N, C-alpha and C positions, 0 to 999 in steps of 0.2 A: 799371650798364643790364642792364635784360632784354634775352634773347634770344629769338626763336623756338623752340617747337619742331620747329620745319622740318630746325634745322640736325644734330640730330640722328640724324640717319641714318644707316646704317650706312655707310664709308667704301665707296669702290671701292678693294679692296687691289691689286687690279693697276695700280693707277695709283699705289701708297704704293709699294708694290714696285719699279715702273718708275723711280717715287723714288731708292731707298738705292741702284740700279742706277746711274742717273745719277751719282749723289754719286762711289758706289764708279769710277765710269770717270774722271771728275774727278780722283781722287784715282790717274791710273794704273795700275789696277785692269784685267785682261786680260778685263772683263765679257764674256759673251756673254747679249746680253737674248732670252727665247722670252716673256718676258712677257705684252705687248701685242699686237696684232695691225695690226702695224708694217710695211707692205711694204717691200723693201729696195731697190726698183725707187724711180726717180723718178716724177712726174707725165708723162703721154707726151711728148713733142717737140714736137706742133702747140699742147699745151694750155702749155704756155712759152713759145712761138713768139709765141703768140697774146695773152699775157700780156706782154710786151717789145715789141709794136708797142702794145698799152694805155701801156704806161705811158709811152712816148719821146710819145703822143699827151698823158698827165698828168692829162685832164680825165678821173676817176674818181670819180663822185660817185654819191648814193644813185639808184637803180631804184624802179620800184612796190613794192608790201610782196610782190604777187605772185611780183616779176620780170622778167626781160627777154622779152619773149614773143620773140623769136629764141631763146633757150632754148629756152623751154617747148614750142616750135612741135616744135623740133630734139627733146625727148626724145619729142613727141606721135608722131614719124617713126620713131623708135627702136622704139615698143609695135609699130607698122604693121609693120614689118621685122623684130623678133624675134618676134613671137606672134601676129603676125595680127589687134591689136584697136586697135580706132580708138576715140582719145581727144581729145576739145575741149582745146587749150591751154586754154582758160580753166578748164579743174580740175584745172589742175597750179599747183602754189605750189611756187616754189623757197624753201630753205631754208638759214639757218645750220646745215648739217651734219646729217645725220637727229636727232641729239640735239636741236633745235630742231623738229624735225617729231614729236616723241614728245611733246613740252611742246604743241602744239599740238595734237596730236589728244588727249589729253588732259584738255586745260582747252577744248576746244571740243565735247568728246564727253559729261564726265561732272561732278558736279556730286560735292563732298562726303559720302559712306558711301556713296555708288557700289563697287560690286563689278567688279569686271577679273581673268577668269583667263588666268594667264601660265604656262609649261613650268616644271618643277624640274628637273633642272636649268636655268636660263637666265640670260640677260643681267642684272647688279645692276641696270642702270639703272634696271629697267622695274621693279621694285622698289621700288626709294629715289625716284625723281623721282614714281609715286602716294601713296609713304605720304608725303612732301609735302607732296601738292596737300590729303591728307589720305581718299586714296580708298583702299577696304579691296581687299588684295588674294591672289585666292585661289589659290595654287599648285598646281598641279595636276601629282604624278608623272609622267615620262614615264621607259618604261623599255622592255628585251624585249621585254616583252609584248603592249606599244602601238605600237611602231615607234620606241619613242621621240620622239612629237606629239602634240599635242593631236589627239583625237576627239570624235564628241561625242556617246557612251558616257559618256566619260567629263564633258563637260561636262554631263550630269545627274546623274552620282553628286553630282558635285558641286554641284551644283543642291539637291538632296538635301539636303545636309548645311551648306549656305552658305546658302542662300537664293537670290533671285533674283538669277542671276548679268546684270551689263549690257553688261559689252563682255570682248570674245576678242582676246588679242596671240602672235600664234603668229610666228615666222620661220622663214625657209625659203629659205637653207641655215643651220639652226641654231649660235647662241653658247651654250654650247659640246661641246658635242653632236656637232656636224657633221650632224646629219640631213635630210638634205632630203625633204619632206613631198612623198607623188606627187601624179602629177595627181589622180588618183582618192580619195585622201583630202582634200585640199585642196579638191576640188566639193562634197564631202558635207559641210566644215566649214564652208563658204560659205552652201549649202543652210541648215545645220541654226541657222546664227547667221539669216540672214535672216528663217527660219518663226517664229522666236522672237522678233524682236525686236532683237536683241541686236549692238552694235554691232563686226565684225569689220576689224580693227586686222592686214595683214597686213607687217612687215616683211622686207623684200626686198632687205637689203643689202648683201648675199654672192650675187649675182644674177650669175651669169657664171664663176662657184668653185665647180660641180658636176664633181666629179670620177666619181661613181658615180650613178645613176638620172635620173626625166624631171624639168628645170627647169619651173616654172609661174609665171604670175603670177593673183593670185587674180582681176583686169580681168580673164581667160577665161572667170569664170563671176562673170558681172554686171560691175554699176555700184554698187552698194552699199557696196562695202570700201573700207577708206579703206589708199591703199598707202603704206608708205614707204622709199626707197631713199637713195641715197648713191654720193657720187662718191670715195670713200675707199677703200674695196677693191678689188676690180677694177681701178679706176682711179690707184691710188698717189696719193690727193690727198687724204689725211689732215689735214695742218696748214692747206687752201687753206679744210676749213670750208665745205663744202657740197653739201645735198644737192636730194632732191625730196620732194612728196606730189604724189598724184593722191588726188583730194576727188569723194564725190555730191556732184553739182551742189547740193544745199542747203546744205551742210557750204562751201562755198565764203565767201562773206561771214562769215562766223563767225568761220573762221579768218582770212581776209584781215583781219579788225577786232582781232585779239588782236594780229595779228602786225605791226601798223602802230603800237603801242603796245608792245613788248617788242625788237621787233627791227628795226621802220624797214625795213629792207628787210636782204639776205642782201647780201657784202660784192661788187661790180659786177664788181674785177677779177677773183675766183675765178668768179662766171658766165662771163665771158668766155672764159675758159682752160676752161673746162668744159665753152662750146658745140663750141669744139673737140674735146673727148676724145673725145666721142661719136666720130670720125671714128675714130678710132687703135685699133681692133681688132684689128688685125694686130699692134700692137706689143705689146697689152697679153696677146695668147694667147699669146705666147713667155715673158710672164713668167708666163701660168698654168699654160704648160706647166714651168717651173722649180718650181711648187708643187707640180706631182704630184709630180714626185721627189723634192723631198722628203717628202713622203705618204708615198710606196713607199718611201723608206730608214726611215721613223719605225714606219708599219707594223709591218717588221721586228725591229727594231734596240729598241725601245723594250721590247716583251715578252723579247725576250732580256738587257735589265738585269734585270729585274726588275719593270718599266710592263707591267703589261697593259693591254691597250684595254677600256674603259670603257661607248662607246659607239661605232657606226659614224664610217668619217671621211672621210665620202661627199662634205661639200661646206665651205663655210667653209673657210681655214687650222690649226684647230688638233686637238690630241690633247687628246682627256681619257682619262685615265689612273686606274686602281685604285691608288694606293701603297699598298694596307694591308697590304702585308709588311713598311713599314719603317715606318708611323709611325699613331696613332691625332687626331694634330695635323695638318693640312697647314699652318695657317698658320706653326708653330714650324718645320717642317719645310720650308717657301720660304726663310725666317729664315736657316735653318742652311744651307741650301743653295747661298743666294749668298754665304753669310758664308765659306763651306769649300770650292768650287768655283768660284764669280764666273759660276756661268749662274742666270739669275733666269725664273724661271718664276711663273704664278699659284696659290694656294690655290686650291682646290678651296669651300672653304665663302663665297668670294664667288659662287658659283653657284647654291650648293645649301645653306642654310643650317641641313637637319637633315640631313642626310649627305654635308656636303662636306668632312668633314675626312678624310676616306678617299681624297682622288680629289685630283688636280693638273689644270694646262691650259696644254700646251704651242705656241706658236704656233711655224710652219711656213714664216713668211711674212718670215725670213732666207733669207740666201746658205745654198748647200748643205754651204760649208767651216766657216760654222759649227755649224750640224745637225749636220753629221759630228764638229766638236773639241766641240761641246756631250756628245754623248754618250758619248765618248772618257772626258770628264771625270767623266761621273757612275757610270760603270762602275767607272771604277779610286775613286771613292770611297766607292760600294754595296760595293762588295768588301771 
């Protein structure tokens, strides 16, 4: 049988590491996984109770492709309360996780051969989905000189080298770097894209998990950005596969048409739970405080065992570290580390195909006791 070239994209190494960690745990090994951004906490109590009530009724079915109006209205109210922004619920689309949001945005905005700029290091699924769709990825190195974020100046340089840029995708807080793009920088990037007719996609799925700096949404600087967010991270609902988009008005119907055929609708049960989760901030902020404790612990302990911090840990829940003292092959290092210490982490090659062989990403979304035990194991191993 002939296979499509689309399936030849790079694997998501974090998921491969997670699969191996799961196999080892099933075999009885005392595995601590710091490989993926999986919050240790459950979904908010209100979300679980809402889901139970819906299951008791039992009539879980399709919704409109754009999602339940009550959930879209609740998200609109969220933006008014948190950011002082008025968003028409008609511009909000509920998606099967942020992953579906990226698929819908890429399909609705770009044709094969278009160019989309992303940060390097950055979330590998951006690069892989774009490649599968025949869209050219222009990776722009982010480092201490440019504040670990995309800038208009960097985009100008990239356009000179690669040709016209059709889209820009920025995450703040960012995975894996933890960068929080400040209000002024986000406003400048938004204006640059608007002035140059470039589609701007703002990945805000780690909103609510900012520890240093100012958290802003691109909606504060205009209605032409595509916002992608999710209930997975701050709301601790990864397996519920529920997210949302805020769309420019002219993009609503194209996204709706594509969603109708690709997904029909996001799961109604998850939508019901998500609406209840929006009111659980007191509970969720306790969880965020626990991540902060983990963060502060790793900021101190990882350099002490030889892993220097490679980028600011200002937001999200990842430590991106330099391991060049120990290896020039982060994939082999990750495999050996898991085999010999039962600690799983993600090789930097996942996020940076060019320079990621000397970096690793550690998720600190787990329990503090696990963070402590993992670092102790690694310290003994590295010594």
